[in-house]
N, C-alpha and C positions, 0 to 999 in steps of 0.2 A: 799256838796250838794247844796249849794247857788250857788256855780259857777257852776254846772252842768244845774240849771233852768236859770240862767243867760245867759249863752251863746244858749240855746235853744230859749229864749226869744228875742235875739238880732240875732242870726246868724244860727238859726236851719232851718228846713225845712219849719215850721210853725210859723216864726218869723214876726214879724212886718215890716221887711224891705223886706223879700220875699211876705208878702201880698201884699205891695204897688207895687210889678214887676208884681204881679198876676192881678191885678185891672188894671195896666196900659196894659197887653197882653189881657184882657178881653174888653177893650175899643177898642183897635186896630182890634180884631176879629169883634167886633160888626159894625165897621165901614166898613170893608170888606163885611159883611153881607148884609149891607145895598147896596152898589154897586151891590153885585151879584144879589139882588132883585130886583134892579132898572133894570138892563140888562134882567132880567129874564120876567119882564113884560113887556118891550119892545118888546120882542120878541114873548110873548104870544099875544100881541096887532097885531102884523103884521100877526101872523098865523091865528088868528081870521078873517082878512081880507080874507084871502085864504081857508076858510072852504067851503066845496060844498053847504051848504044851505044858506051861505049869501057871495057869493063872491064880492068881490069891482072890478067894472070894470076898474077903474084907476089902481087898483093892477094887475089886470090881463093884463091890456095893457102893463105896465111897465115890469113884467116878460116876457112877449112876446117880447119885445124891446130888453130886456136884453140878455136873453138865448139864442133867436133863430136870431136875429138880423134884425126882419121884421119891417119895418115903413109904416105908412100910406103913400096913394099915393101923396098927397099934402105937407107932413110935410118936414123941414127943419133940419136936424141933425147936431149940432156943436159938436165935441170932445173937451172935454178940457182936460189937462194933469193933471195926479193927483197928 
């Protein structure tokens, strides 16, 4: 009976060794979650600039240039390779 409990304490699904692995996985998932939240916040900030009640003129100008290819009459365009 002692060996049964010893095995479960050291090698079983709820062992101390497995607990350390689960803690490491949890920390990795928390780091992934922080990256996803940061990306979501950046996207939300950009969307906020495009809302109809508070359109940012610079954002609107950027979108028109990017999507439609329109430029101001006196502007000089320099395309840089990506």
